[in-house]
N, C-alpha and C positions, 0 to 999 in steps of 0.2 A: 275236424271237418264240420261245416255248418250246412244244413239243408233246409229247404222250405217246401211245404206242400203247396202246390199251385193248382188252380182250376182254369179251364178254358176262359180266356179273356183277361187273365192276370197279366201284369207287366212286371218284369224284373229288370232293373237297371244296374249295371255294374261299371265300375271304373275300368278304363282300358287296360290298366296293368294288373287287374284282378285275375288271379288264376282260377279257372272254373272248369267244370265238367258237367256231365249229365249222368243220370241214373241209367242202369242197363235197360234195354228194350226187351221185354219178356211177355209172357201171356197176359199178365196183369196190366201192363202198360205197353200195348203193341204199337202205338203210334206216337210220333213226336212231330209237332209242327212248330216251326220257329220263323220269326221275321227279324232279321238283323238290320238295324238302322244306325248309320254312323253319321255324325255331324262334325264338320270341321270348318274353320274360318276361311275368309278370303286370302289370308296370308299363309295358308298351308302350302308346303312344297313337297315334291315327290322325292322319296328316299327309298330305293328298292330294297327288298328283303333278300337275304341269301337264297331262299327258295320261295319264289312267288309264282310258281307254275299255275296257280289257281286264278291269277289275275294278270292278264296281259294288257298292258297299256303301251301300245306300240308307239304312240307319239310322245311319251314321257321321257325326259332325260333328268338325271339326278339334279336337284336344286331348282328345277323349273316349277312354276305354279301347278298345283295339283288339280288338273282338269281332265275330263274325259266325257265323251258323249254318253257314256254309261251312267254318269252321275246326274241326278236331278238337282237343279239349283233352287233353293227355297229362299224366299224373301220375307 
């Protein structure tokens, strides 16, 4: 296992297939704040996961372009 000491404001970037986890939350580190940002291209298509209860994309069908009002488009 590899770990890194981070400070507020640090950025950690991981490959999407990288297995990762977090240290336990305890009295020494009682808070954890994260921001997850995902980027994908215009040619990305929707492919549902076996359990995607956390993300409901009502208008998406498998193979359709990956679009949702929940996603901000950057140019």
